[in-house]
C-alpha positions as CSV (number, residue, x, y, z in Angstrom):
1,M,-24.9,-49.5,-20.3
2,H,-23.4,-48.4,-23.5
3,A,-27.2,-48.1,-24.8
4,A,-27.9,-46.2,-21.7
5,V,-25.2,-43.7,-22.0
6,E,-26.1,-43.0,-25.6
7,R,-29.8,-42.3,-24.8
8,L,-28.6,-39.6,-22.2
9,D,-29.5,-36.0,-23.2
10,R,-28.0,-33.3,-20.9
11,S,-28.4,-35.9,-17.9
12,Y,-26.2,-38.5,-16.0
13,L,-25.7,-42.2,-15.4
14,A,-24.3,-43.5,-12.3
15,V,-22.5,-46.8,-12.1
16,Q,-21.7,-48.3,-8.4
17,G,-18.8,-50.7,-8.6
18,P,-18.1,-52.5,-5.5
19,P,-14.6,-54.0,-4.8
20,G,-13.4,-56.4,-7.5
21,T,-16.5,-56.0,-9.7
22,G,-14.4,-54.6,-12.7
23,K,-15.7,-51.0,-12.8
24,T,-12.6,-49.7,-14.7
25,H,-12.9,-52.6,-17.2
26,V,-16.6,-51.8,-17.8
27,G,-16.3,-48.2,-18.0
28,S,-13.3,-48.4,-20.4
29,Q,-15.2,-50.7,-22.6
30,V,-18.2,-48.4,-22.9
31,V,-15.8,-45.4,-23.6
32,A,-13.9,-47.3,-26.4
33,R,-17.0,-48.1,-28.1
34,L,-18.1,-44.4,-28.0
35,V,-15.1,-43.1,-29.1
36,A,-14.9,-45.5,-32.0
37,A,-18.4,-43.9,-32.9
38,G,-16.9,-40.5,-32.9
39,W,-17.7,-39.4,-29.4
40,R,-15.5,-36.8,-27.6
41,V,-14.9,-38.0,-24.2
42,G,-13.4,-36.6,-21.1
43,V,-11.9,-38.5,-18.0
44,V,-11.7,-36.5,-14.6
45,A,-11.0,-37.8,-11.2
46,Q,-9.8,-36.4,-8.0
47,S,-6.2,-37.6,-8.7
48,H,-3.9,-37.8,-11.6
49,A,-3.3,-41.5,-10.7
50,A,-7.0,-42.5,-11.0
51,V,-7.2,-40.6,-14.4
52,E,-4.0,-42.3,-15.6
53,N,-5.7,-45.6,-14.5
54,M,-8.5,-45.3,-16.7
55,L,-6.4,-44.1,-19.8
56,T,-4.1,-47.1,-19.3
57,A,-7.3,-49.4,-19.4
58,L,-8.5,-47.4,-22.5
59,V,-5.3,-47.8,-24.6
60,R,-3.9,-51.1,-23.3
61,K,-7.0,-53.1,-22.7
62,A,-10.0,-51.6,-24.6
63,G,-8.1,-50.7,-27.8
64,V,-8.4,-47.0,-28.1
65,P,-5.6,-45.7,-30.3
66,A,-3.0,-43.8,-28.2
67,D,-3.1,-40.9,-30.7
68,R,-6.6,-40.4,-29.9
69,V,-5.9,-40.0,-26.1
70,A,-4.2,-37.0,-24.3
71,K,-4.1,-36.1,-20.7
72,K,-3.1,-32.7,-18.8
73,R,0.6,-33.0,-17.7
74,R,1.2,-33.3,-14.2
75,S,2.4,-29.9,-12.8
76,A,4.7,-31.4,-10.4
77,A,6.5,-33.9,-12.7
78,T,10.1,-34.5,-12.2
79,G,11.1,-35.6,-15.7
80,D,11.9,-39.2,-14.5
81,E,8.4,-40.5,-15.3
82,A,8.1,-43.5,-17.5
83,P,6.7,-42.5,-21.0
84,Q,2.9,-42.9,-21.3
85,P,1.2,-44.2,-24.2
86,W,-0.9,-41.2,-24.6
87,Q,0.1,-37.4,-25.5
88,E,0.9,-35.1,-22.4
89,L,-0.2,-31.5,-23.0
90,G,-0.4,-28.4,-21.0
91,G,-3.9,-27.6,-19.7
92,E,-4.3,-24.8,-22.4
93,K,-3.7,-27.4,-24.9
94,L,-6.1,-30.0,-23.9
95,A,-9.3,-28.2,-25.1
96,E,-7.5,-27.6,-28.5
97,F,-6.7,-31.3,-28.8
98,V,-10.4,-32.0,-28.5
99,A,-11.6,-29.3,-30.8
100,Q,-9.1,-30.1,-33.4
101,S,-9.9,-33.9,-33.5
102,T,-11.6,-35.1,-36.6
103,G,-13.0,-38.2,-34.8
104,G,-13.5,-39.7,-31.4
105,C,-11.1,-38.7,-28.8
106,V,-10.3,-38.9,-25.0
107,A,-9.0,-36.1,-22.9
108,G,-8.0,-36.5,-19.3
109,G,-7.6,-34.1,-16.7
110,T,-8.5,-32.7,-13.1
111,A,-11.4,-30.6,-12.1
112,W,-9.6,-27.6,-12.6
113,D,-9.1,-28.3,-16.3
114,F,-12.7,-29.1,-17.0
115,A,-14.0,-26.2,-14.8
116,H,-11.7,-23.6,-16.5
117,A,-13.4,-20.9,-18.5
118,R,-11.0,-21.8,-21.5
119,W,-13.1,-25.1,-21.8
120,P,-16.0,-24.5,-24.1
121,A,-19.5,-25.3,-22.6
122,E,-20.5,-28.8,-23.8
123,G,-17.2,-29.3,-25.7
124,L,-17.5,-32.9,-24.8
125,D,-20.1,-35.4,-25.6
126,L,-19.4,-37.4,-22.3
127,L,-17.5,-36.6,-19.2
128,V,-16.6,-39.7,-17.1
129,V,-16.2,-38.9,-13.5
130,D,-13.9,-41.7,-12.2
131,E,-13.9,-42.7,-8.5
132,A,-17.1,-40.6,-8.2
133,G,-17.6,-41.9,-4.6
134,Q,-14.6,-39.6,-3.7
135,F,-15.3,-36.8,-6.2
136,S,-17.2,-34.1,-4.5
137,L,-20.5,-32.9,-5.5
138,A,-19.4,-29.3,-5.8
139,D,-16.6,-30.3,-8.2
140,T,-19.0,-32.5,-10.2
141,V,-21.4,-29.4,-10.7
142,A,-18.3,-27.3,-11.7
143,V,-17.2,-29.7,-14.3
144,A,-20.5,-30.7,-15.6
145,R,-20.5,-27.4,-17.9
146,A,-17.9,-29.2,-20.1
147,A,-20.1,-32.1,-21.3
148,R,-23.5,-32.9,-22.6
149,R,-23.8,-36.0,-20.4
150,L,-21.9,-37.4,-17.4
151,L,-21.0,-41.1,-16.4
152,L,-20.3,-41.3,-12.8
153,L,-18.2,-44.5,-11.9
154,G,-17.3,-45.3,-8.2
155,D,-18.7,-46.6,-4.8
156,P,-20.0,-44.7,-2.1
157,Q,-19.5,-47.5,0.3
158,Q,-15.5,-47.2,0.0
159,L,-13.6,-44.4,1.4
160,P,-15.3,-41.0,1.1
161,Q,-13.8,-37.9,-0.6
162,V,-10.7,-36.5,0.6
163,S,-11.4,-32.8,0.9
164,Q,-9.2,-29.8,1.3
165,G,-12.0,-27.5,1.6
166,R,-15.5,-27.2,3.5
167,H,-18.9,-26.9,1.7
168,P,-22.4,-26.6,3.0
169,E,-24.7,-29.4,2.8
170,P,-25.4,-31.2,0.3
171,V,-22.4,-30.4,-1.7
172,D,-20.1,-31.4,1.1
173,E,-20.3,-34.9,0.3
174,S,-19.2,-36.9,-2.9
175,A,-21.5,-37.1,-6.0
176,L,-22.4,-40.8,-5.5
177,A,-23.0,-40.4,-1.9
178,W,-25.5,-37.8,-2.8
179,L,-27.2,-39.8,-5.1
180,A,-27.2,-42.8,-2.9
181,G,-28.8,-40.7,-0.2
182,G,-27.6,-42.9,2.5
183,S,-28.6,-46.2,0.9
184,A,-26.1,-49.1,0.7
185,V,-26.7,-49.3,-3.1
186,L,-28.0,-46.8,-5.6
187,P,-31.7,-46.5,-5.8
188,D,-33.5,-48.1,-8.7
189,G,-33.8,-45.6,-11.6
190,L,-30.6,-43.6,-10.9
191,G,-28.1,-46.2,-12.4
192,Y,-26.5,-49.7,-12.1
193,L,-24.9,-51.8,-9.4
194,L,-22.1,-54.0,-10.8
195,P,-23.3,-57.2,-8.8
196,E,-20.5,-59.7,-9.1
197,S,-17.1,-59.4,-7.5
198,W,-14.3,-61.4,-9.5
199,R,-11.9,-60.7,-6.3
200,M,-13.6,-62.2,-3.2
201,H,-14.2,-65.9,-2.4
202,P,-17.9,-66.4,-1.7
203,E,-17.3,-66.6,2.0
204,V,-15.7,-63.3,1.9
205,C,-18.0,-61.8,-0.4
206,A,-21.0,-62.8,1.5
207,A,-19.7,-61.0,4.7
208,V,-18.8,-57.9,2.7
209,S,-22.2,-57.9,0.9
210,R,-24.1,-58.1,4.3
211,L,-21.8,-55.5,5.8
212,A,-22.1,-52.8,2.9
213,Y,-24.2,-53.9,0.0
214,A,-27.5,-54.8,1.3
215,D,-26.7,-58.5,0.4
216,R,-27.0,-57.6,-3.4
217,L,-23.3,-58.3,-4.0
218,S,-22.2,-62.0,-4.9
219,A,-19.1,-63.6,-5.9
220,H,-18.4,-64.7,-9.5
221,P,-17.7,-68.4,-10.0
222,V,-14.1,-67.8,-11.0
223,T,-13.5,-67.1,-7.2
224,T,-13.9,-70.5,-6.5
225,T,-11.1,-71.9,-8.4
226,R,-8.6,-70.4,-6.1
227,S,-7.4,-72.1,-2.9
228,L,-5.1,-71.7,0.0
229,D,-3.6,-75.0,1.4
230,G,-4.8,-75.7,4.9
231,V,-6.6,-72.5,5.2
232,A,-10.4,-72.0,5.3
233,P,-11.8,-69.2,3.2
234,G,-13.9,-66.3,4.7
235,V,-13.6,-63.6,7.4
236,V,-12.2,-64.8,10.7
237,H,-12.1,-62.6,14.0
238,V,-9.2,-63.1,16.4
239,P,-9.8,-61.5,19.7
240,V,-6.8,-60.3,21.4
241,T,-6.9,-59.1,25.2
242,H,-5.1,-55.9,26.1
243,E,-5.6,-52.7,28.4
244,G,-5.0,-49.2,27.9
245,R,-4.1,-49.2,24.4
246,S,-5.1,-46.3,22.1
247,T,-3.6,-46.1,18.8
248,S,-1.1,-49.0,19.0
249,S,-1.1,-52.3,20.5
250,P,2.0,-54.6,20.8
251,E,-0.2,-57.6,21.6
252,E,-2.1,-57.2,18.3
253,A,1.2,-56.5,16.4
254,A,2.5,-60.0,17.9
255,E,-0.8,-61.5,16.6
256,V,-0.3,-59.8,13.2
257,V,3.2,-61.7,13.1
258,R,1.7,-65.1,14.0
259,Q,-1.0,-64.7,11.3
260,V,1.3,-63.9,8.7
261,Q,3.6,-66.9,9.8
262,H,0.6,-69.1,9.5
263,V,-0.2,-68.5,5.8
264,L,3.2,-67.9,4.5
265,G,4.6,-70.7,2.4
266,R,1.4,-72.3,1.9
267,A,0.4,-73.6,-1.6
268,W,-1.7,-70.9,-3.4
269,V,-3.7,-71.7,-6.4
270,P,-4.5,-68.4,-8.1
271,G,-7.1,-69.8,-10.2
272,A,-8.2,-72.5,-12.7
273,D,-5.4,-73.8,-14.9
274,R,-3.0,-71.8,-12.8
275,A,0.1,-73.6,-11.1
276,P,0.2,-73.7,-7.2
277,R,3.0,-71.6,-5.7
278,P,4.0,-70.7,-2.2
279,L,2.3,-67.6,-0.6
280,G,4.7,-65.0,-0.4
281,P,5.1,-61.7,1.6
282,D,3.5,-59.6,-1.0
283,D,0.4,-61.8,-0.9
284,V,-0.6,-60.4,2.6
285,V,-1.7,-57.0,3.2
286,V,-1.8,-55.7,6.8
287,V,-4.2,-52.9,7.3
288,A,-4.0,-50.8,10.5
289,A,-6.4,-48.1,11.8
290,Y,-3.8,-45.8,12.8
291,N,-0.4,-44.8,11.7
292,A,1.1,-45.7,15.1
293,Q,0.0,-49.2,14.7
294,V,1.4,-49.3,11.2
295,H,4.9,-48.4,12.6
296,L,4.6,-50.8,15.5
297,V,3.5,-53.8,13.1
298,R,6.2,-53.0,10.5
299,Q,8.8,-53.1,13.3
300,A,7.3,-56.5,14.7
301,L,7.4,-57.8,11.1
302,R,10.9,-56.9,10.5
303,T,12.1,-58.5,13.7
304,A,10.5,-61.6,12.6
305,G,12.2,-61.5,9.3
306,L,9.2,-60.5,7.5
307,G,9.7,-57.0,6.5
308,G,8.7,-57.6,3.0
309,V,4.8,-57.7,4.1
310,P,3.1,-54.6,3.1
311,V,1.6,-52.5,6.0
312,G,-0.5,-49.3,5.8
313,T,-3.7,-47.6,6.8
314,V,-6.8,-48.2,4.8
315,D,-6.1,-45.2,2.6
316,M,-2.9,-46.9,1.3
317,F,-4.6,-50.1,0.2
318,Q,-7.8,-48.8,-1.6
319,G,-7.8,-50.5,-5.0
320,R,-5.4,-53.3,-3.9
321,E,-6.1,-57.0,-3.4
322,A,-4.3,-59.8,-1.9
323,P,-5.1,-63.4,-1.0
324,V,-5.1,-62.6,2.6
325,A,-5.8,-59.2,4.2
326,I,-5.2,-58.6,7.9
327,L,-6.8,-55.8,9.7
328,T,-5.7,-54.6,13.4
329,L,-7.7,-52.0,15.3
330,A,-5.4,-51.5,18.1
331,A,-7.6,-49.8,20.7
332,S,-8.4,-51.6,23.9
333,A,-11.9,-50.3,24.6
334,P,-14.1,-47.5,23.6
335,E,-12.8,-45.0,26.1
336,N,-9.3,-45.5,24.7
337,V,-10.4,-44.8,21.0
338,S,-8.7,-41.9,19.4
339,R,-10.9,-39.9,16.9
340,G,-14.0,-41.7,18.3
341,M,-15.7,-45.1,17.5
342,G,-17.4,-43.4,14.4
343,F,-13.9,-43.5,12.8
344,L,-12.7,-46.7,14.0
345,L,-15.7,-48.8,13.1
346,S,-16.8,-46.8,10.0
347,R,-18.5,-49.1,7.8
348,N,-16.6,-47.6,4.7
349,R,-13.3,-48.2,6.2
350,I,-13.9,-51.6,7.4
351,N,-15.4,-52.5,4.1
352,V,-12.4,-51.4,2.2
353,A,-10.0,-53.3,4.6
354,V,-11.9,-56.7,4.6
355,S,-12.6,-56.4,0.7
356,R,-8.9,-56.4,-0.2
357,A,-9.1,-60.2,0.7
358,Q,-9.3,-62.7,-2.4
359,W,-9.6,-65.7,0.2
360,R,-9.3,-64.8,3.8
361,A,-9.8,-61.6,5.9
362,V,-8.5,-61.7,9.6
363,V,-10.0,-59.0,11.9
364,I,-7.8,-58.6,15.1
365,S,-9.3,-56.4,17.9
366,S,-9.8,-56.3,21.6
367,P,-13.0,-58.2,22.9
368,R,-13.9,-55.0,24.9
369,L,-13.8,-52.7,21.8
370,T,-17.5,-53.1,21.2
371,D,-18.7,-52.8,24.9
372,Y,-20.6,-49.6,24.3
373,L,-23.8,-48.0,22.9
374,P,-23.9,-44.5,21.3
375,G,-25.3,-42.0,23.9
376,D,-27.5,-40.1,21.8
377,L,-29.8,-41.3,19.2
378,D,-29.8,-38.6,17.0
379,A,-28.9,-39.0,13.3
380,D,-25.2,-39.4,14.1
381,G,-26.0,-41.8,16.8
382,V,-28.1,-43.8,14.7
383,R,-25.4,-44.0,12.2
384,R,-23.0,-45.1,14.8
385,L,-25.3,-47.8,16.2
386,L,-25.7,-49.2,12.8
387,E,-22.1,-49.5,12.2
388,L,-21.6,-51.2,15.5
389,G,-24.1,-53.6,14.7
390,G,-22.6,-54.1,11.1
391,F,-19.2,-54.7,12.8
392,L,-20.6,-57.2,15.3
393,R,-22.3,-59.1,12.4
394,L,-19.0,-59.2,10.5
395,I,-16.9,-60.7,13.3
396,G,-19.8,-63.0,14.5
397,G,-20.4,-61.0,17.6
């Protein structure tokens, strides 16, 4: 990949990194080698947190000297933040930092920084767009002027971009989604797929690969060195019958409590040469489709003395992992579904929820939830039909 980036000339390279494949590690290693060779590199993402995650990997793991790294200061900084190992500069100083560097350097910022007129055209040798599965194509075009080359890192099969504006097709979608063109993985010739997950046990990974990655994602052998006493690995469906529920289900909340109680305290072996330890509350994540179910599940867990178990919507957990992940969908039947079945059974959202699991993923839903067919087989109807089929295959329906 390092050689491929070097060969770029006013072009781009895309890297699709499914869950647990080490996208940040790979990207940081490539950038570190380029900085050592004297390249001026920018890192941009939709959020400051994503930029800082990459800069942390560059300094603390890839070995880029801290004095060669700078980032735009957060405008909403409170002054209580922990000191960072890189320089924090005002936006007007970031371009100066790069221009005055006598060797390789890294500058991190948001789209506003790199699209701003004060940034010289092609002032960077390379601009890394991190989480390019969420970074809009419109923003990608805007920031591209700042560099001779683009490296797009991300995964269009996870949550799409969070947009605060509206753009016409095709710039309304993310950069990687546009490149993928509806394919589960990037077409040959447009970039690389990182094919091995270091997170998911083969049983979990196989289900996720069928759901979202055209059976091209496999588990690294290291994932087989973990174990959870008395609990089989894989994706398990637990049907819970209820009626008239839309965005919250006490019946499913009670089942979440039972599933958590079933695994807590069991001996968890995190890997080879790692001592067993009891599975704790932080080792389970509960993903709910709706905020109303989040609140209901939290209350049920607190009542059961399990308030330390993290619960949230799928947006909260992207990038997280845990030995056990539990997904609760809450709605009783298609006619009860808030925001439509396209939202509830979205392949991207189901993918993110299930792929948090290192060992076991539990999907809790009403058996009547999948009793429907999309009415119109237009493009949107076909997409929803495919998502229904993918979900049924995931749960063994």
